[in-house]
Backbone and ligand atoms as CSV (ligand in chain L), in Angstrom:
chain,resi,resn,atom,element,x,y,z
A,1,MET,N,N,-3.676,-4.358,-34.493
A,1,MET,CA,C,-3.080,-4.340,-33.171
A,1,MET,C,C,-3.662,-5.377,-32.228
A,2,LEU,N,N,-5.032,-5.539,-32.282
A,2,LEU,CA,C,-5.661,-6.445,-31.413
A,2,LEU,C,C,-5.152,-7.882,-31.625
A,3,GLU,N,N,-5.123,-8.257,-32.891
A,3,GLU,CA,C,-4.466,-9.523,-33.348
A,3,GLU,C,C,-3.094,-9.793,-33.004
A,4,LEU,N,N,-2.233,-8.758,-32.924
A,4,LEU,CA,C,-0.960,-8.845,-32.444
A,4,LEU,C,C,-0.950,-9.134,-30.905
A,5,LEU,N,N,-1.832,-8.425,-30.094
A,5,LEU,CA,C,-1.951,-8.504,-28.688
A,5,LEU,C,C,-2.493,-9.874,-28.317
A,6,LYS,N,N,-3.412,-10.437,-29.042
A,6,LYS,CA,C,-3.932,-11.721,-28.780
A,6,LYS,C,C,-2.901,-12.872,-29.044
A,7,SER,N,N,-2.182,-12.744,-29.930
A,7,SER,CA,C,-1.137,-13.763,-30.312
A,7,SER,C,C,0.234,-13.667,-29.535
A,8,ARG,N,N,0.368,-12.618,-28.926
A,8,ARG,CA,C,1.581,-12.379,-28.044
A,8,ARG,C,C,1.607,-13.314,-26.891
A,9,ARG,N,N,2.493,-14.264,-26.688
A,9,ARG,CA,C,2.478,-15.063,-25.532
A,9,ARG,C,C,3.930,-15.223,-25.021
A,10,SER,N,N,4.067,-15.408,-23.847
A,10,SER,CA,C,5.448,-15.495,-23.291
A,10,SER,C,C,6.213,-16.772,-23.966
A,11,ILE,N,N,7.244,-16.587,-24.557
A,11,ILE,CA,C,8.075,-17.594,-25.187
A,11,ILE,C,C,9.286,-17.845,-24.377
A,12,ARG,N,N,9.561,-19.143,-24.079
A,12,ARG,CA,C,10.747,-19.341,-23.078
A,12,ARG,C,C,11.646,-20.487,-23.723
A,13,LYS,N,N,11.276,-20.945,-25.001
A,13,LYS,CA,C,12.077,-21.974,-25.653
A,13,LYS,C,C,12.351,-21.285,-26.995
A,14,PHE,N,N,13.701,-21.306,-27.265
A,14,PHE,CA,C,14.073,-20.486,-28.512
A,14,PHE,C,C,14.856,-21.467,-29.590
A,15,GLN,N,N,14.700,-21.203,-30.843
A,15,GLN,CA,C,15.490,-21.906,-31.891
A,15,GLN,C,C,16.974,-21.468,-31.731
A,16,ASP,N,N,17.834,-22.376,-32.018
A,16,ASP,CA,C,19.271,-22.022,-32.029
A,16,ASP,C,C,19.611,-21.148,-33.315
A,17,LYS,N,N,19.098,-19.931,-33.350
A,17,LYS,CA,C,19.229,-19.127,-34.573
A,17,LYS,C,C,19.425,-17.638,-34.101
A,18,GLU,N,N,20.503,-17.052,-34.740
A,18,GLU,CA,C,20.640,-15.644,-34.407
A,18,GLU,C,C,19.489,-14.741,-34.883
A,19,ILE,N,N,19.513,-13.637,-34.182
A,19,ILE,CA,C,18.526,-12.573,-34.715
A,19,ILE,C,C,19.131,-11.644,-35.611
A,20,GLU,N,N,18.599,-11.440,-36.723
A,20,GLU,CA,C,19.239,-10.619,-37.751
A,20,GLU,C,C,19.496,-9.126,-37.095
A,21,LYS,N,N,20.638,-8.591,-37.706
A,21,LYS,CA,C,20.929,-7.211,-37.140
A,21,LYS,C,C,19.794,-6.235,-37.379
A,22,ASP,N,N,19.244,-6.165,-38.592
A,22,ASP,CA,C,18.143,-5.312,-38.803
A,22,ASP,C,C,16.912,-5.453,-37.890
A,23,LYS,N,N,16.640,-6.667,-37.546
A,23,LYS,CA,C,15.508,-6.849,-36.563
A,23,LYS,C,C,15.842,-6.381,-35.146
A,24,LEU,N,N,16.998,-6.635,-34.728
A,24,LEU,CA,C,17.666,-6.054,-33.406
A,24,LEU,C,C,17.558,-4.549,-33.495
A,25,ASP,N,N,17.850,-3.949,-34.510
A,25,ASP,CA,C,17.893,-2.494,-34.627
A,25,ASP,C,C,16.539,-2.028,-34.510
A,26,VAL,N,N,15.516,-2.650,-35.130
A,26,VAL,CA,C,14.160,-2.183,-35.014
A,26,VAL,C,C,13.589,-2.390,-33.561
A,27,ILE,N,N,13.952,-3.454,-32.885
A,27,ILE,CA,C,13.499,-3.572,-31.545
A,27,ILE,C,C,14.060,-2.533,-30.686
A,28,LEU,N,N,15.328,-2.185,-30.845
A,28,LEU,CA,C,15.959,-1.129,-29.970
A,28,LEU,C,C,15.387,0.358,-30.298
A,29,LYS,N,N,15.154,0.400,-31.532
A,29,LYS,CA,C,14.562,1.760,-32.051
A,29,LYS,C,C,13.172,1.866,-31.379
A,30,SER,N,N,12.475,0.766,-31.307
A,30,SER,CA,C,11.065,0.850,-30.639
A,30,SER,C,C,11.131,1.223,-29.275
A,31,ALA,N,N,12.278,0.721,-28.547
A,31,ALA,CA,C,12.357,1.200,-27.111
A,31,ALA,C,C,12.630,2.655,-27.004
A,32,LEU,N,N,13.489,3.145,-27.810
A,32,LEU,CA,C,13.709,4.638,-27.851
A,32,LEU,C,C,12.516,5.549,-28.302
A,33,LEU,N,N,11.529,4.911,-28.962
A,33,LEU,CA,C,10.288,5.584,-29.310
A,33,LEU,C,C,9.272,5.543,-28.136
A,34,SER,N,N,9.590,4.884,-27.170
A,34,SER,CA,C,8.644,4.706,-25.978
A,34,SER,C,C,8.251,6.103,-25.326
A,35,PRO,N,N,7.092,6.157,-25.030
A,35,PRO,CA,C,6.746,7.455,-24.135
A,35,PRO,C,C,7.366,7.286,-22.712
A,36,SER,N,N,7.661,8.392,-22.154
A,36,SER,CA,C,8.092,8.470,-20.839
A,36,SER,C,C,7.747,9.794,-20.113
A,37,SER,N,N,7.481,9.690,-18.776
A,37,SER,CA,C,7.117,10.800,-18.086
A,37,SER,C,C,7.867,12.162,-18.367
A,38,ARG,N,N,7.267,13.033,-18.803
A,38,ARG,CA,C,7.906,14.392,-19.033
A,38,ARG,C,C,9.001,14.300,-19.985
A,39,SER,N,N,8.880,13.198,-20.708
A,39,SER,CA,C,9.975,12.830,-21.760
A,39,SER,C,C,11.300,12.803,-21.303
A,40,ILE,N,N,11.462,12.455,-19.999
A,40,ILE,CA,C,12.895,12.415,-19.438
A,40,ILE,C,C,13.755,11.243,-20.023
A,41,ARG,N,N,13.004,10.138,-20.471
A,41,ARG,CA,C,13.688,9.080,-20.982
A,41,ARG,C,C,14.828,8.545,-20.138
A,42,PRO,N,N,14.474,8.159,-18.891
A,42,PRO,CA,C,15.510,7.767,-17.981
A,42,PRO,C,C,16.220,6.352,-18.368
A,43,TRP,N,N,15.659,5.689,-19.216
A,43,TRP,CA,C,16.093,4.276,-19.539
A,43,TRP,C,C,17.502,4.201,-20.264
A,44,GLU,N,N,18.057,3.049,-20.117
A,44,GLU,CA,C,19.248,2.538,-20.990
A,44,GLU,C,C,18.945,1.095,-21.265
A,45,PHE,N,N,19.494,0.593,-22.389
A,45,PHE,CA,C,19.294,-0.712,-22.670
A,45,PHE,C,C,20.553,-1.444,-23.027
A,46,ILE,N,N,20.708,-2.696,-22.603
A,46,ILE,CA,C,21.919,-3.429,-22.931
A,46,ILE,C,C,21.533,-4.581,-23.750
A,47,ALA,N,N,21.834,-4.630,-25.014
A,47,ALA,CA,C,21.556,-5.896,-25.899
A,47,ALA,C,C,22.698,-6.849,-25.647
A,48,VAL,N,N,22.412,-8.030,-24.995
A,48,VAL,CA,C,23.421,-9.014,-24.793
A,48,VAL,C,C,23.162,-10.120,-25.718
A,49,THR,N,N,24.149,-10.387,-26.496
A,49,THR,CA,C,24.183,-11.583,-27.509
A,49,THR,C,C,25.320,-12.579,-27.159
A,50,ASP,N,N,26.135,-12.223,-26.304
A,50,ASP,CA,C,27.335,-13.081,-25.970
A,50,ASP,C,C,26.767,-14.253,-25.215
A,51,LYS,N,N,27.086,-15.467,-25.637
A,51,LYS,CA,C,26.547,-16.669,-25.026
A,51,LYS,C,C,26.960,-16.781,-23.553
A,52,LYS,N,N,28.277,-16.506,-23.238
A,52,LYS,CA,C,28.695,-16.649,-21.963
A,52,LYS,C,C,28.015,-15.725,-20.890
A,53,LEU,N,N,27.760,-14.481,-21.409
A,53,LEU,CA,C,27.135,-13.437,-20.523
A,53,LEU,C,C,25.569,-13.929,-20.441
A,54,LEU,N,N,24.999,-14.356,-21.463
A,54,LEU,CA,C,23.603,-14.794,-21.448
A,54,LEU,C,C,23.524,-15.941,-20.226
A,55,GLU,N,N,24.440,-16.787,-20.315
A,55,GLU,CA,C,24.429,-17.952,-19.310
A,55,GLU,C,C,24.556,-17.368,-17.937
A,56,GLN,N,N,25.429,-16.462,-17.802
A,56,GLN,CA,C,25.644,-15.855,-16.472
A,56,GLN,C,C,24.374,-15.208,-16.007
A,57,LEU,N,N,23.722,-14.313,-16.917
A,57,LEU,CA,C,22.630,-13.630,-16.568
A,57,LEU,C,C,21.426,-14.510,-16.314
A,58,SER,N,N,21.426,-15.596,-16.964
A,58,SER,CA,C,20.312,-16.533,-16.691
A,58,SER,C,C,20.265,-17.090,-15.251
A,59,ARG,N,N,21.401,-16.924,-14.535
A,59,ARG,CA,C,21.438,-17.284,-13.070
A,59,ARG,C,C,21.245,-16.183,-12.228
A,60,CYS,N,N,20.672,-15.081,-12.645
A,60,CYS,CA,C,20.449,-13.807,-11.824
A,60,CYS,C,C,19.493,-14.218,-10.682
A,61,ARG,N,N,18.546,-15.163,-10.868
A,61,ARG,CA,C,17.601,-15.544,-9.968
A,61,ARG,C,C,17.664,-16.966,-9.864
A,62,GLU,N,N,17.093,-17.436,-8.715
A,62,GLU,CA,C,17.075,-18.914,-8.459
A,62,GLU,C,C,16.103,-19.673,-9.434
A,63,HIS,N,N,15.078,-18.977,-9.660
A,63,HIS,CA,C,13.986,-19.566,-10.617
A,63,HIS,C,C,13.587,-18.504,-11.631
A,64,SER,N,N,12.923,-18.960,-12.639
A,64,SER,CA,C,12.305,-18.117,-13.631
A,64,SER,C,C,13.048,-17.312,-14.467
A,65,SER,N,N,14.323,-17.565,-14.567
A,65,SER,CA,C,15.267,-16.732,-15.412
A,65,SER,C,C,16.274,-17.707,-16.175
A,66,GLN,N,N,16.182,-19.045,-15.906
A,66,GLN,CA,C,17.153,-19.886,-16.478
A,66,GLN,C,C,17.046,-20.087,-18.007
A,67,PHE,N,N,15.823,-19.923,-18.527
A,67,PHE,CA,C,15.634,-20.084,-19.956
A,67,PHE,C,C,16.404,-19.051,-20.842
A,68,LEU,N,N,16.911,-18.012,-20.225
A,68,LEU,CA,C,17.752,-16.960,-20.869
A,68,LEU,C,C,19.012,-17.552,-21.478
A,69,ALA,N,N,19.490,-18.677,-20.946
A,69,ALA,CA,C,20.635,-19.293,-21.305
A,69,ALA,C,C,20.543,-19.831,-22.784
A,70,GLY,N,N,19.148,-20.172,-23.196
A,70,GLY,CA,C,18.885,-20.683,-24.457
A,70,GLY,C,C,18.338,-19.594,-25.462
A,71,ALA,N,N,18.451,-18.440,-25.010
A,71,ALA,CA,C,17.967,-17.328,-25.962
A,71,ALA,C,C,19.250,-16.702,-26.691
A,72,PRO,N,N,19.034,-16.266,-27.899
A,72,PRO,CA,C,20.167,-15.597,-28.631
A,72,PRO,C,C,20.330,-14.134,-28.161
A,73,LEU,N,N,19.343,-13.629,-27.523
A,73,LEU,CA,C,19.247,-12.168,-27.099
A,73,LEU,C,C,18.605,-12.006,-25.915
A,74,GLY,N,N,19.292,-11.067,-25.073
A,74,GLY,CA,C,18.637,-10.625,-23.759
A,74,GLY,C,C,18.740,-9.143,-23.678
A,75,ILE,N,N,17.712,-8.383,-23.471
A,75,ILE,CA,C,17.723,-7.068,-23.556
A,75,ILE,C,C,17.650,-6.538,-22.077
A,76,VAL,N,N,18.640,-6.065,-21.367
A,76,VAL,CA,C,18.565,-5.612,-20.046
A,76,VAL,C,C,18.055,-4.116,-20.009
A,77,VAL,N,N,16.957,-4.012,-19.318
A,77,VAL,CA,C,16.284,-2.651,-19.165
A,77,VAL,C,C,16.688,-2.060,-17.816
A,78,LEU,N,N,17.313,-0.849,-18.074
A,78,LEU,CA,C,17.911,-0.176,-16.930
A,78,LEU,C,C,17.280,1.229,-16.912
A,79,ALA,N,N,17.268,1.734,-15.766
A,79,ALA,CA,C,16.817,3.331,-15.637
A,79,ALA,C,C,17.627,4.039,-14.531
A,80,ASP,N,N,17.777,5.269,-14.756
A,80,ASP,CA,C,18.409,6.113,-13.877
A,80,ASP,C,C,17.338,6.569,-12.892
A,81,SER,N,N,17.195,6.021,-11.688
A,81,SER,CA,C,16.187,6.276,-10.731
A,81,SER,C,C,16.232,7.616,-10.237
A,82,GLY,N,N,17.545,8.241,-10.184
A,82,GLY,CA,C,17.533,9.598,-9.752
A,82,GLY,C,C,16.955,10.621,-10.732
A,83,ALA,N,N,16.747,10.288,-11.942
A,83,ALA,CA,C,16.396,11.165,-13.016
A,83,ALA,C,C,14.804,11.375,-12.941
A,84,CYS,N,N,14.100,10.419,-12.421
A,84,CYS,CA,C,12.728,10.352,-12.610
A,84,CYS,C,C,12.047,9.484,-11.527
A,85,ASP,N,N,11.057,10.064,-10.866
A,85,ASP,CA,C,10.298,9.153,-9.909
A,85,ASP,C,C,9.463,8.066,-10.379
A,86,VAL,N,N,9.168,8.099,-11.702
A,86,VAL,CA,C,8.434,7.006,-12.236
A,86,VAL,C,C,9.178,6.237,-13.342
A,87,TRP,N,N,10.498,6.053,-12.873
A,87,TRP,CA,C,11.338,5.214,-13.751
A,87,TRP,C,C,10.784,3.776,-13.969
A,88,ILE,N,N,10.040,3.277,-13.042
A,88,ILE,CA,C,9.669,1.980,-13.121
A,88,ILE,C,C,8.666,1.780,-14.164
A,89,GLU,N,N,7.754,2.780,-14.201
A,89,GLU,CA,C,6.650,2.888,-15.338
A,89,GLU,C,C,7.411,3.053,-16.619
A,90,ASP,N,N,8.302,4.026,-16.622
A,90,ASP,CA,C,9.039,4.341,-18.007
A,90,ASP,C,C,9.774,3.022,-18.553
A,91,ALA,N,N,10.505,2.298,-17.574
A,91,ALA,CA,C,11.152,1.190,-18.063
A,91,ALA,C,C,10.301,0.072,-18.481
A,92,SER,N,N,9.097,-0.107,-17.761
A,92,SER,CA,C,8.189,-1.208,-18.109
A,92,SER,C,C,7.544,-0.841,-19.423
A,93,ILE,N,N,7.216,0.343,-19.606
A,93,ILE,CA,C,6.629,0.604,-20.919
A,93,ILE,C,C,7.445,0.310,-22.056
A,94,ALA,N,N,8.794,0.692,-21.911
A,94,ALA,CA,C,9.830,0.430,-23.006
A,94,ALA,C,C,9.972,-1.033,-23.183
A,95,ALA,N,N,9.928,-1.795,-22.012
A,95,ALA,CA,C,10.130,-3.302,-22.072
A,95,ALA,C,C,9.002,-3.949,-22.879
A,96,ILE,N,N,7.726,-3.518,-22.663
A,96,ILE,CA,C,6.467,-4.224,-23.279
A,96,ILE,C,C,6.500,-3.721,-24.669
A,97,ILE,N,N,6.892,-2.571,-25.055
A,97,ILE,CA,C,6.909,-2.086,-26.451
A,97,ILE,C,C,7.927,-2.985,-27.197
A,98,MET,N,N,9.158,-3.242,-26.575
A,98,MET,CA,C,10.045,-4.107,-27.276
A,98,MET,C,C,9.478,-5.500,-27.591
A,99,GLN,N,N,8.675,-5.992,-26.525
A,99,GLN,CA,C,8.133,-7.292,-26.569
A,99,GLN,C,C,7.114,-7.426,-27.826
A,100,LEU,N,N,6.349,-6.399,-27.871
A,100,LEU,CA,C,5.353,-6.278,-28.977
A,100,LEU,C,C,6.046,-6.113,-30.428
A,101,THR,N,N,7.107,-5.461,-30.380
A,101,THR,CA,C,7.863,-5.107,-31.626
A,101,THR,C,C,8.450,-6.447,-32.096
A,102,ALA,N,N,9.053,-7.225,-31.042
A,102,ALA,CA,C,9.575,-8.520,-31.421
A,102,ALA,C,C,8.562,-9.411,-31.972
A,103,LYS,N,N,7.396,-9.439,-31.372
A,103,LYS,CA,C,6.355,-10.232,-31.854
A,103,LYS,C,C,5.948,-9.860,-33.343
A,104,SER,N,N,5.878,-8.618,-33.563
A,104,SER,CA,C,5.582,-8.120,-34.966
A,104,SER,C,C,6.585,-8.520,-36.002
A,105,LEU,N,N,7.813,-8.973,-35.569
A,105,LEU,CA,C,8.872,-9.328,-36.444
A,105,LEU,C,C,8.940,-10.784,-36.530
A,106,GLY,N,N,8.039,-11.532,-35.880
A,106,GLY,CA,C,8.155,-12.968,-35.941
A,106,GLY,C,C,8.947,-13.554,-34.861
A,107,LEU,N,N,9.213,-12.905,-33.831
A,107,LEU,CA,C,10.154,-13.276,-32.732
A,107,LEU,C,C,9.297,-13.556,-31.547
A,108,GLY,N,N,9.779,-14.352,-30.573
A,108,GLY,CA,C,9.084,-14.554,-29.355
A,108,GLY,C,C,9.937,-13.925,-28.235
A,109,SER,N,N,9.226,-13.597,-27.134
A,109,SER,CA,C,10.085,-12.971,-25.996
A,109,SER,C,C,9.375,-13.351,-24.748
A,110,CYS,N,N,10.075,-13.147,-23.587
A,110,CYS,CA,C,9.587,-13.205,-22.265
A,110,CYS,C,C,10.302,-12.182,-21.333
A,111,TRP,N,N,9.532,-11.700,-20.519
A,111,TRP,CA,C,10.032,-10.740,-19.374
A,111,TRP,C,C,10.678,-11.567,-18.353
A,112,ILE,N,N,11.731,-11.098,-17.840
A,112,ILE,CA,C,12.354,-11.742,-16.694
A,112,ILE,C,C,12.341,-10.688,-15.633
A,113,GLN,N,N,11.636,-10.828,-14.505
A,113,GLN,CA,C,11.605,-9.674,-13.553
A,113,GLN,C,C,12.922,-9.751,-12.845
A,114,VAL,N,N,13.540,-8.427,-12.578
A,114,VAL,CA,C,14.754,-8.342,-11.754
A,114,VAL,C,C,14.574,-7.481,-10.584
A,115,ARG,N,N,13.969,-6.441,-10.836
A,115,ARG,CA,C,13.716,-5.508,-9.577
A,115,ARG,C,C,13.032,-6.345,-8.534
A,116,GLU,N,N,13.479,-6.244,-7.322
A,116,GLU,CA,C,12.928,-6.938,-6.022
A,116,GLU,C,C,13.023,-8.487,-6.108
A,117,ARG,N,N,14.027,-8.937,-6.993
A,117,ARG,CA,C,14.233,-10.374,-7.012
A,117,ARG,C,C,15.669,-10.649,-6.578
A,118,PHE,N,N,15.979,-11.922,-6.207
A,118,PHE,CA,C,17.322,-12.185,-5.574
A,118,PHE,C,C,17.966,-13.398,-6.278
A,119,HIS,N,N,19.316,-13.281,-6.238
A,119,HIS,CA,C,20.199,-14.407,-6.766
A,119,HIS,C,C,20.173,-15.483,-5.656
A,120,SER,N,N,20.564,-16.769,-5.935
A,120,SER,CA,C,20.458,-17.749,-5.028
A,120,SER,C,C,21.359,-17.498,-3.754
A,121,SER,N,N,22.426,-16.661,-3.909
A,121,SER,CA,C,23.306,-16.401,-2.820
A,121,SER,C,C,22.622,-15.441,-1.821
A,122,GLY,N,N,21.496,-14.747,-2.190
A,122,GLY,CA,C,20.843,-13.819,-1.305
A,122,GLY,C,C,21.254,-12.440,-1.882
A,123,GLU,N,N,22.158,-12.317,-2.792
A,123,GLU,CA,C,22.479,-10.911,-3.549
A,123,GLU,C,C,21.189,-10.521,-4.284
A,124,ARG,N,N,21.102,-9.152,-4.278
A,124,ARG,CA,C,20.034,-8.644,-5.141
A,124,ARG,C,C,20.323,-9.047,-6.642
A,125,ALA,N,N,19.213,-9.461,-7.306
A,125,ALA,CA,C,19.639,-9.878,-8.711
A,125,ALA,C,C,20.018,-8.673,-9.580
A,126,GLU,N,N,19.600,-7.461,-9.152
A,126,GLU,CA,C,20.104,-6.271,-9.659
A,126,GLU,C,C,21.499,-6.055,-9.602
A,127,ASP,N,N,22.043,-6.199,-8.513
A,127,ASP,CA,C,23.529,-6.039,-8.178
A,127,ASP,C,C,24.278,-7.140,-8.881
A,128,TYR,N,N,23.834,-8.352,-8.935
A,128,TYR,CA,C,24.429,-9.414,-9.557
A,128,TYR,C,C,24.619,-9.048,-11.074
A,129,ILE,N,N,23.507,-8.517,-11.734
A,129,ILE,CA,C,23.660,-8.205,-13.167
A,129,ILE,C,C,24.491,-6.907,-13.323
A,130,LYS,N,N,24.382,-5.919,-12.426
A,130,LYS,CA,C,25.238,-4.777,-12.589
A,130,LYS,C,C,26.677,-5.020,-12.545
A,131,ARG,N,N,27.055,-6.059,-11.723
A,131,ARG,CA,C,28.498,-6.375,-11.608
A,131,ARG,C,C,28.832,-6.957,-12.976
A,132,ILE,N,N,28.213,-7.997,-13.469
A,132,ILE,CA,C,28.554,-8.709,-14.628
A,132,ILE,C,C,28.680,-7.743,-15.848
A,133,LEU,N,N,27.804,-6.754,-15.874
A,133,LEU,CA,C,27.753,-5.879,-17.136
A,133,LEU,C,C,28.336,-4.670,-16.886
A,134,ASN,N,N,28.945,-4.371,-15.751
A,134,ASN,CA,C,29.635,-3.111,-15.584
A,134,ASN,C,C,28.769,-1.847,-15.516
A,135,VAL,N,N,27.583,-2.023,-14.968
A,135,VAL,CA,C,26.587,-0.929,-14.953
A,135,VAL,C,C,26.911,0.062,-13.940
A,136,PRO,N,N,27.020,1.307,-14.175
A,136,PRO,CA,C,27.313,2.277,-13.197
A,136,PRO,C,C,26.196,2.297,-12.044
A,137,GLU,N,N,26.795,2.693,-10.838
A,137,GLU,CA,C,25.918,2.638,-9.654
A,137,GLU,C,C,24.465,3.067,-9.702
A,138,LYS,N,N,24.424,4.374,-10.322
A,138,LYS,CA,C,23.082,5.015,-10.161
A,138,LYS,C,C,21.932,4.431,-10.991
A,139,TYR,N,N,22.370,3.357,-11.824
A,139,TYR,CA,C,21.168,2.798,-12.553
A,139,TYR,C,C,20.488,1.606,-11.824
A,140,ARG,N,N,19.182,1.451,-11.991
A,140,ARG,CA,C,18.505,0.366,-11.494
A,140,ARG,C,C,18.114,-0.514,-12.571
A,141,VAL,N,N,17.948,-1.848,-12.281
A,141,VAL,CA,C,17.485,-2.962,-13.327
A,141,VAL,C,C,16.069,-3.255,-13.152
A,142,GLU,N,N,15.227,-3.021,-14.137
A,142,GLU,CA,C,13.852,-3.350,-13.982
A,142,GLU,C,C,13.587,-4.796,-14.433
A,143,CYS,N,N,14.229,-5.156,-15.629
A,143,CYS,CA,C,13.970,-6.426,-16.089
A,143,CYS,C,C,14.912,-6.961,-17.258
A,144,ILE,N,N,14.894,-8.140,-17.682
A,144,ILE,CA,C,15.633,-8.515,-18.848
A,144,ILE,C,C,14.513,-9.137,-19.823
A,145,ILE,N,N,14.562,-8.741,-21.101
A,145,ILE,CA,C,13.598,-9.286,-22.107
A,145,ILE,C,C,14.444,-10.389,-22.843
A,146,ALA,N,N,14.054,-11.691,-22.735
A,146,ALA,CA,C,14.685,-12.730,-23.588
A,146,ALA,C,C,13.972,-12.617,-24.786
A,147,VAL,N,N,14.729,-12.758,-25.985
A,147,VAL,CA,C,14.103,-12.630,-27.306
A,147,VAL,C,C,14.720,-13.822,-28.222
A,148,GLY,N,N,13.945,-14.177,-29.073
A,148,GLY,CA,C,14.564,-15.219,-30.061
A,148,GLY,C,C,13.302,-15.717,-30.951
A,149,TYR,N,N,13.887,-16.587,-31.947
A,149,TYR,CA,C,12.774,-17.219,-32.756
A,149,TYR,C,C,12.126,-18.456,-31.938
A,150,PRO,N,N,10.898,-18.470,-31.838
A,150,PRO,CA,C,10.238,-19.361,-31.039
A,150,PRO,C,C,10.470,-20.852,-31.300
A,151,ALA,N,N,10.614,-21.601,-30.363
A,151,ALA,CA,C,10.717,-23.139,-30.420
A,151,ALA,C,C,9.590,-23.907,-29.669
A,152,GLU,N,N,8.447,-23.024,-29.398
A,152,GLU,CA,C,7.303,-23.536,-28.874
A,152,GLU,C,C,6.130,-22.790,-29.389
A,153,ASP,N,N,4.945,-23.478,-29.544
A,153,ASP,CA,C,3.872,-23.060,-30.052
A,153,ASP,C,C,2.866,-22.800,-28.847
A,154,LYS,N,N,2.360,-21.450,-28.877
A,154,LYS,CA,C,1.336,-21.233,-27.801
A,154,LYS,C,C,0.118,-20.669,-28.439
A,155,LYS,N,N,-1.003,-21.125,-27.926
A,155,LYS,CA,C,-2.278,-20.773,-28.446
A,155,LYS,C,C,-2.562,-19.151,-28.198
A,156,PRO,N,N,-2.994,-18.536,-29.199
A,156,PRO,CA,C,-3.298,-17.069,-28.921
A,156,PRO,C,C,-4.542,-16.968,-27.946
A,157,TYR,N,N,-4.694,-15.807,-27.452
A,157,TYR,CA,C,-5.898,-15.603,-26.541
A,157,TYR,C,C,-7.064,-15.420,-27.406
A,158,ASP,N,N,-8.303,-16.050,-26.864
A,158,ASP,CA,C,-9.524,-15.700,-27.586
A,158,ASP,C,C,-10.222,-14.658,-26.862
A,159,GLU,N,N,-10.998,-13.935,-27.665
A,159,GLU,CA,C,-11.745,-12.756,-27.077
A,159,GLU,C,C,-12.754,-13.082,-26.077
A,160,GLU,N,N,-13.303,-14.389,-26.314
A,160,GLU,CA,C,-14.389,-14.837,-25.259
A,160,GLU,C,C,-13.838,-15.092,-23.899
A,161,GLY,N,N,-12.591,-15.429,-23.748
A,161,GLY,CA,C,-11.887,-15.696,-22.526
A,161,GLY,C,C,-11.547,-14.388,-21.707
A,162,LEU,N,N,-11.682,-13.357,-22.280
A,162,LEU,CA,C,-11.284,-12.124,-21.564
A,162,LEU,C,C,-11.978,-11.757,-20.303
A,163,LEU,N,N,-11.352,-11.248,-19.365
A,163,LEU,CA,C,-12.083,-10.802,-18.123
A,163,LEU,C,C,-12.730,-9.461,-18.173
A,164,TYR,N,N,-13.844,-9.603,-18.909
A,164,TYR,CA,C,-14.705,-8.345,-19.199
A,164,TYR,C,C,-15.102,-7.776,-17.811
A,165,GLN,N,N,-15.260,-8.589,-16.757
A,165,GLN,CA,C,-15.679,-8.084,-15.533
A,165,GLN,C,C,-14.767,-7.136,-14.827
A,166,LYS,N,N,-13.587,-7.002,-15.434
A,166,LYS,CA,C,-12.613,-6.093,-14.834
A,166,LYS,C,C,-12.762,-4.645,-15.431
A,167,ILE,N,N,-13.691,-4.497,-16.316
A,167,ILE,CA,C,-13.938,-3.271,-16.982
A,167,ILE,C,C,-15.098,-2.613,-16.291
A,168,HIS,N,N,-14.956,-1.388,-16.018
A,168,HIS,CA,C,-16.047,-0.486,-15.404
A,168,HIS,C,C,-16.201,0.742,-16.126
A,169,TYR,N,N,-17.416,1.182,-16.074
A,169,TYR,CA,C,-17.683,2.319,-16.911
A,169,TYR,C,C,-18.159,3.417,-15.902
A,170,ASN,N,N,-17.599,4.546,-15.883
A,170,ASN,CA,C,-17.962,5.746,-15.112
A,170,ASN,C,C,-17.648,5.448,-13.567
A,171,GLN,N,N,-18.158,4.384,-12.991
A,171,GLN,CA,C,-17.820,4.138,-11.527
A,171,GLN,C,C,-17.432,2.764,-11.426
A,172,PHE,N,N,-16.735,2.338,-10.287
A,172,PHE,CA,C,-16.282,0.941,-10.041
A,172,PHE,C,C,-17.482,0.036,-10.141
L,1,LIG,C1,C,5.896,-7.825,-14.912
L,1,LIG,C2,C,6.170,-9.147,-15.388
L,1,LIG,C3,C,7.070,-10.047,-14.792
L,1,LIG,C4,C,7.288,-11.292,-15.271
L,1,LIG,N1,N,8.384,-12.119,-14.788
L,1,LIG,C5,C,8.574,-13.131,-15.358
L,1,LIG,C6,C,9.759,-13.920,-14.989
L,1,LIG,O1,O,10.520,-13.541,-14.075
L,1,LIG,N2,N,9.880,-15.158,-15.577
L,1,LIG,C7,C,9.078,-15.694,-16.466
L,1,LIG,O2,O,9.462,-16.838,-16.946
L,1,LIG,N3,N,8.139,-14.958,-16.878
L,1,LIG,C8,C,7.826,-13.731,-16.388
L,1,LIG,N4,N,6.721,-13.049,-16.753
L,1,LIG,C9,C,5.816,-13.527,-17.801
L,1,LIG,C10,C,4.459,-13.848,-17.234
L,1,LIG,O3,O,4.642,-15.081,-16.517
L,1,LIG,C11,C,3.474,-14.238,-18.417
L,1,LIG,O4,O,3.371,-12.950,-19.052
L,1,LIG,C12,C,2.085,-14.674,-17.850
L,1,LIG,O5,O,2.142,-15.819,-17.270
L,1,LIG,C13,C,1.014,-14.464,-18.912
L,1,LIG,O6,O,1.522,-15.267,-20.016
L,1,LIG,P1,P,1.527,-14.707,-21.485
L,1,LIG,O7,O,2.668,-13.728,-21.486
L,1,LIG,O8,O,1.829,-15.955,-22.492
L,1,LIG,O9,O,0.276,-14.069,-21.931
L,1,LIG,C14,C,6.431,-11.753,-16.364
L,1,LIG,C15,C,5.493,-10.879,-16.926
L,1,LIG,C16,C,5.391,-9.629,-16.444
L,1,LIG,C17,C,4.372,-8.711,-17.056
């Protein structure tokens, strides 16, 4: 597990290669296995592979989301905010679990923040995405996870560089 965590890096350049159906299924299954508060499981996931939709979604924000247009897959992570007061935590946990699962399958991924971010028109990025994907009103959008075979090499983290000073024992 520590080796997987050290080598997981955000990947924003992807090969022009589809993700096999069995790998996509494993990633989505891993999301459904995520823990959630009181096991309410308020999340929903939309696996987007349609090129035109990915291109439209890549413009959900003015910056930091454009690379989605070059990915073969974007998983939109939604949650029913009325179902649970910690839907942000639940959705985030599912998102990182999918990123780690993708890494374990030889895929790269990157989180695109959506909640509290805006489209260049001033519209909330969430509303822009919900309009494009026909998402019912009650759902909130936490993020999109871009996934694909990596087309960039990133150095794994080394243990010497970790911020050990962030760790406290018993008291701050
Ligand atoms: C909550 C969260 C939001 C992020 N939002 C974005 C984003 O909108 N666009 C992006 O390119 N990367 C985004 N990232 C990726 C971070 O920039 C990246 O994880 C960080 O720079 C550390 O690099 P690493 O993932 O390679 O370790 C986000 C990561 C997290 C955890």
